[in-house]
BALOBA-1460 file (C-alpha; in Angstrom, 3 decimals):
// residues 183
<rec num="1" residu="m" x="-12.245" y="10.636" z="96.870"/>
<rec num="2" residu="s" x="-15.112" y="9.769" z="99.065"/>
<rec num="3" residu="n" x="-15.364" y="10.310" z="102.560"/>
<rec num="4" residu="i" x="-16.122" y="7.220" z="102.997"/>
<rec num="5" residu="v" x="-12.959" y="5.651" z="101.553"/>
<rec num="6" residu="r" x="-11.018" y="8.381" z="103.718"/>
<rec num="7" residu="l" x="-12.686" y="7.292" z="106.801"/>
<rec num="8" residu="i" x="-12.049" y="3.528" z="105.972"/>
<rec num="9" residu="i" x="-7.721" y="4.529" z="105.016"/>
<rec num="10" residu="a" x="-7.760" y="6.763" z="108.097"/>
<rec num="11" residu="c" x="-9.137" y="3.808" z="110.558"/>
<rec num="12" residu="v" x="-6.647" y="1.107" z="108.452"/>
<rec num="13" residu="v" x="-3.686" y="3.544" z="109.097"/>
<rec num="14" residu="m" x="-4.528" y="4.391" z="112.699"/>
<rec num="15" residu="g" x="-5.235" y="0.435" z="113.393"/>
<rec num="16" residu="a" x="-1.458" y="-0.218" z="111.781"/>
<rec num="17" residu="a" x="-0.062" y="2.700" z="114.004"/>
<rec num="18" residu="v" x="-1.359" y="1.195" z="117.145"/>
<rec num="19" residu="a" x="-0.330" y="-2.465" z="116.286"/>
<rec num="20" residu="l" x="2.844" y="-1.336" z="115.574"/>
<rec num="21" residu="c" x="3.306" y="0.618" z="118.911"/>
<rec num="22" residu="v" x="2.050" y="-2.958" z="120.801"/>
<rec num="23" residu="f" x="4.555" y="-4.614" z="119.195"/>
<rec num="24" residu="g" x="6.904" y="-2.134" z="120.262"/>
<rec num="25" residu="h" x="7.942" y="-0.163" z="117.231"/>
<rec num="26" residu="w" x="7.240" y="3.234" z="118.647"/>
<rec num="27" residu="g" x="9.445" y="4.803" z="115.812"/>
<rec num="28" residu="w" x="6.931" y="3.791" z="112.962"/>
<rec num="29" residu="g" x="3.864" y="3.567" z="115.381"/>
<rec num="30" residu="i" x="4.218" y="7.482" z="116.324"/>
<rec num="31" residu="p" x="4.402" y="8.857" z="112.602"/>
<rec num="32" residu="l" x="2.086" y="6.757" z="111.168"/>
<rec num="33" residu="f" x="-0.476" y="7.697" z="114.084"/>
<rec num="34" residu="l" x="0.277" y="11.369" z="113.020"/>
<rec num="35" residu="i" x="-0.459" y="10.500" z="109.481"/>
<rec num="36" residu="g" x="-4.104" y="8.517" z="110.350"/>
<rec num="37" residu="g" x="-4.757" y="11.782" z="111.985"/>
<rec num="38" residu="l" x="-4.304" y="14.057" z="109.220"/>
<rec num="39" residu="i" x="-5.928" y="11.645" z="107.097"/>
<rec num="40" residu="l" x="-9.041" y="11.668" z="109.433"/>
<rec num="41" residu="l" x="-8.722" y="15.434" z="109.744"/>
<rec num="42" residu="s" x="-9.381" y="15.639" z="105.499"/>
<rec num="43" residu="y" x="-12.563" y="13.825" z="106.244"/>
<rec num="44" residu="f" x="-13.835" y="16.936" z="108.802"/>
<rec num="45" residu="f" x="-12.010" y="19.743" z="106.669"/>
<rec num="46" residu="n" x="-11.788" y="19.001" z="102.605"/>
<rec num="47" residu="e" x="-8.185" y="20.475" z="101.358"/>
<rec num="48" residu="n" x="-10.139" y="21.546" z="98.319"/>
<rec num="49" residu="m" x="-12.045" y="23.681" z="100.309"/>
<rec num="50" residu="i" x="-9.263" y="25.132" z="102.422"/>
<rec num="51" residu="v" x="-7.087" y="26.179" z="99.294"/>
<rec num="52" residu="a" x="-10.328" y="27.576" z="97.849"/>
<rec num="53" residu="q" x="-10.952" y="29.739" z="100.758"/>
<rec num="54" residu="y" x="-7.130" y="30.757" z="100.941"/>
<rec num="55" residu="f" x="-7.173" y="32.141" z="97.496"/>
<rec num="56" residu="l" x="-10.449" y="34.032" z="98.067"/>
<rec num="57" residu="r" x="-8.784" y="35.931" z="100.817"/>
<rec num="58" residu="k" x="-6.238" y="36.900" z="98.512"/>
<rec num="59" residu="e" x="-8.877" y="37.928" z="95.933"/>
<rec num="60" residu="n" x="-7.640" y="35.202" z="93.132"/>
<rec num="61" residu="t" x="-10.999" y="33.926" z="92.241"/>
<rec num="62" residu="d" x="-9.386" y="32.214" z="89.248"/>
<rec num="63" residu="e" x="-7.490" y="29.906" z="91.197"/>
<rec num="64" residu="a" x="-10.009" y="29.777" z="94.012"/>
<rec num="65" residu="e" x="-12.680" y="28.444" z="91.028"/>
<rec num="66" residu="k" x="-9.774" y="25.738" z="90.058"/>
<rec num="67" residu="w" x="-9.695" y="24.229" z="93.345"/>
<rec num="68" residu="l" x="-13.584" y="23.892" z="93.741"/>
<rec num="69" residu="l" x="-14.190" y="22.570" z="90.370"/>
<rec num="70" residu="k" x="-11.919" y="19.649" z="91.639"/>
<rec num="71" residu="i" x="-14.748" y="19.258" z="94.192"/>
<rec num="72" residu="t" x="-17.175" y="17.187" z="91.333"/>
<rec num="73" residu="d" x="-19.729" y="15.665" z="93.720"/>
<rec num="74" residu="y" x="-19.902" y="17.835" z="97.085"/>
<rec num="75" residu="e" x="-22.690" y="15.537" z="98.861"/>
<rec num="76" residu="k" x="-19.995" y="12.252" z="98.206"/>
<rec num="77" residu="q" x="-16.625" y="14.251" z="98.941"/>
<rec num="78" residu="l" x="-17.844" y="16.680" z="101.701"/>
<rec num="79" residu="y" x="-18.717" y="16.294" z="105.202"/>
<rec num="80" residu="k" x="-22.669" y="17.015" z="105.697"/>
<rec num="81" residu="g" x="-21.602" y="19.926" z="107.806"/>
<rec num="82" residu="q" x="-19.620" y="21.542" z="104.958"/>
<rec num="83" residu="h" x="-22.426" y="21.384" z="102.157"/>
<rec num="84" residu="g" x="-23.571" y="24.865" z="103.021"/>
<rec num="85" residu="y" x="-19.881" y="26.231" z="103.017"/>
<rec num="86" residu="y" x="-19.263" y="24.468" z="99.583"/>
<rec num="87" residu="n" x="-22.485" y="26.592" z="98.172"/>
<rec num="88" residu="l" x="-21.285" y="29.959" z="100.084"/>
<rec num="89" residu="l" x="-17.946" y="29.729" z="98.276"/>
<rec num="90" residu="v" x="-19.567" y="29.127" z="94.764"/>
<rec num="91" residu="g" x="-21.421" y="31.710" z="95.452"/>
<rec num="92" residu="l" x="-19.163" y="33.973" z="95.966"/>
<rec num="93" residu="i" x="-16.986" y="33.200" z="93.189"/>
<rec num="94" residu="e" x="-20.070" y="33.176" z="90.915"/>
<rec num="95" residu="s" x="-21.217" y="36.766" z="92.471"/>
<rec num="96" residu="r" x="-18.032" y="38.288" z="90.732"/>
<rec num="97" residu="k" x="-18.995" y="37.132" z="87.519"/>
<rec num="98" residu="a" x="-22.901" y="37.186" z="87.485"/>
<rec num="99" residu="p" x="-24.307" y="38.715" z="90.512"/>
<rec num="100" residu="l" x="-27.759" y="37.792" z="90.105"/>
<rec num="101" residu="k" x="-27.026" y="33.874" z="89.195"/>
<rec num="102" residu="s" x="-25.221" y="33.505" z="92.453"/>
<rec num="103" residu="e" x="-28.796" y="33.929" z="94.532"/>
<rec num="104" residu="k" x="-29.302" y="30.324" z="94.429"/>
<rec num="105" residu="y" x="-25.972" y="29.504" z="95.791"/>
<rec num="106" residu="f" x="-26.525" y="31.875" z="98.362"/>
<rec num="107" residu="k" x="-30.474" y="30.464" z="99.173"/>
<rec num="108" residu="k" x="-29.051" y="26.863" z="99.440"/>
<rec num="109" residu="a" x="-26.009" y="27.459" z="101.829"/>
<rec num="110" residu="l" x="-28.821" y="29.085" z="104.192"/>
<rec num="111" residu="s" x="-30.937" y="26.301" z="103.233"/>
<rec num="112" residu="l" x="-28.256" y="23.444" z="104.576"/>
<rec num="113" residu="g" x="-27.061" y="25.688" z="106.881"/>
<rec num="114" residu="m" x="-23.426" y="26.604" z="108.472"/>
<rec num="115" residu="t" x="-22.362" y="26.509" z="111.970"/>
<rec num="116" residu="m" x="-20.562" y="30.337" z="111.865"/>
<rec num="117" residu="s" x="-22.838" y="33.222" z="112.392"/>
<rec num="118" residu="h" x="-20.755" y="35.340" z="110.348"/>
<rec num="119" residu="n" x="-21.131" y="32.957" z="107.249"/>
<rec num="120" residu="t" x="-24.633" y="33.035" z="107.514"/>
<rec num="121" residu="a" x="-24.362" y="36.768" z="107.731"/>
<rec num="122" residu="l" x="-22.235" y="37.087" z="104.899"/>
<rec num="123" residu="a" x="-25.058" y="34.863" z="102.833"/>
<rec num="124" residu="k" x="-27.469" y="36.976" z="103.996"/>
<rec num="125" residu="l" x="-25.853" y="40.365" z="103.242"/>
<rec num="126" residu="s" x="-25.144" y="39.352" z="99.517"/>
<rec num="127" residu="l" x="-28.768" y="38.513" z="99.083"/>
<rec num="128" residu="a" x="-29.434" y="41.660" z="100.258"/>
<rec num="129" residu="g" x="-27.382" y="43.157" z="97.359"/>
<rec num="130" residu="i" x="-28.792" y="41.062" z="95.151"/>
<rec num="131" residu="s" x="-32.457" y="42.186" z="95.913"/>
<rec num="132" residu="m" x="-31.104" y="45.845" z="95.630"/>
<rec num="133" residu="a" x="-29.992" y="45.425" z="92.413"/>
<rec num="134" residu="k" x="-33.323" y="43.657" z="91.458"/>
<rec num="135" residu="r" x="-34.797" y="46.993" z="93.105"/>
<rec num="136" residu="n" x="-36.737" y="44.591" z="95.632"/>
<rec num="137" residu="k" x="-36.160" y="47.134" z="98.660"/>
<rec num="138" residu="r" x="-38.610" y="45.355" z="100.882"/>
<rec num="139" residu="e" x="-36.402" y="42.204" z="100.711"/>
<rec num="140" residu="a" x="-33.257" y="43.949" z="100.916"/>
<rec num="141" residu="q" x="-34.391" y="45.210" z="103.921"/>
<rec num="142" residu="q" x="-35.103" y="42.466" z="105.432"/>
<rec num="143" residu="y" x="-32.042" y="40.332" z="104.499"/>
<rec num="144" residu="l" x="-30.125" y="43.143" z="106.107"/>
<rec num="145" residu="q" x="-31.950" y="43.151" z="109.248"/>
<rec num="146" residu="e" x="-31.339" y="39.639" z="109.476"/>
<rec num="147" residu="a" x="-27.693" y="40.136" z="108.517"/>
<rec num="148" residu="a" x="-27.109" y="42.515" z="111.353"/>
<rec num="149" residu="k" x="-28.740" y="39.925" z="113.612"/>
<rec num="150" residu="d" x="-26.662" y="37.240" z="112.785"/>
<rec num="151" residu="d" x="-23.115" y="39.368" z="112.511"/>
<rec num="152" residu="k" x="-22.619" y="38.911" z="116.566"/>
<rec num="153" residu="n" x="-18.845" y="39.899" z="116.287"/>
<rec num="154" residu="k" x="-19.554" y="42.670" z="114.495"/>
<rec num="155" residu="l" x="-17.526" y="41.605" z="111.511"/>
<rec num="156" residu="l" x="-19.565" y="42.617" z="108.775"/>
<rec num="157" residu="a" x="-20.868" y="45.937" z="110.516"/>
<rec num="158" residu="e" x="-19.266" y="48.400" z="108.047"/>
<rec num="159" residu="q" x="-20.407" y="46.889" z="105.246"/>
<rec num="160" residu="i" x="-23.804" y="46.534" z="106.509"/>
<rec num="161" residu="k" x="-24.178" y="50.226" z="107.430"/>
<rec num="162" residu="m" x="-22.651" y="50.733" z="103.416"/>
<rec num="163" residu="m" x="-25.065" y="48.688" z="102.258"/>
<rec num="164" residu="k" x="-27.887" y="51.061" z="104.473"/>
<rec num="165" residu="g" x="-26.799" y="53.956" z="102.869"/>
<rec num="166" residu="q" x="-26.908" y="52.691" z="99.246"/>
<rec num="167" residu="m" x="-30.428" y="51.788" z="100.381"/>
<rec num="168" residu="a" x="-31.208" y="55.364" z="101.599"/>
<rec num="169" residu="q" x="-29.649" y="56.583" z="98.543"/>
<rec num="170" residu="m" x="-32.011" y="54.257" z="96.289"/>
<rec num="171" residu="d" x="-34.705" y="55.899" z="98.298"/>
<rec num="172" residu="k" x="-33.716" y="59.522" z="97.093"/>
<rec num="173" residu="q" x="-33.406" y="58.301" z="93.476"/>
<rec num="174" residu="q" x="-36.249" y="59.048" z="91.560"/>
<rec num="175" residu="v" x="-36.671" y="57.234" z="87.793"/>
<rec num="176" residu="q" x="-38.366" y="59.695" z="85.545"/>
<rec num="177" residu="r" x="-40.529" y="57.950" z="83.386"/>
<rec num="178" residu="g" x="-41.313" y="59.500" z="80.245"/>
<rec num="179" residu="g" x="-40.962" y="63.517" z="79.387"/>
<rec num="180" residu="f" x="-37.909" y="65.026" z="77.672"/>
<rec num="181" residu="r" x="-34.556" y="64.676" z="78.805"/>
<rec num="182" residu="n" x="-32.351" y="67.530" z="79.482"/>
<rec num="183" residu="f" x="-28.591" y="67.196" z="78.212"/>
């Protein structure tokens, strides 16, 4: 359902609740007012995104993907502040299937912006992992530094430390080009 339609329905239901309360039907007005509040709340927090986040926390990516696919046109169905989060969720789901293909979703999430700094740090940490997979050490270091800076509450500190350890291992590895293999 389009966000404009949700807003219109919420206004109509809230108006009807106010009218019922004015005419003395408080028993019907108050529940209708609460229903209108829920509809208005769904304008800011899409129910499909909330359910998809729940399934991602439970590590059930198939169910999360199913709920995200119900959002056909995120620009019309979601509040503008949720566009970055939608791309972040799609990127997280895509990274489990094909990590290198998820890069565009994380970059789009960063360009659209997210209000919570730990989500920005998560996107940058994921981009650092993708850069490491591509053997682009400088870009990976840059993303890791930005992720550490954005992770103000230290929610991803352990993952950032582990990623830095993997980068140190990457430095120690030497790729032999040519020569004989010892079996």
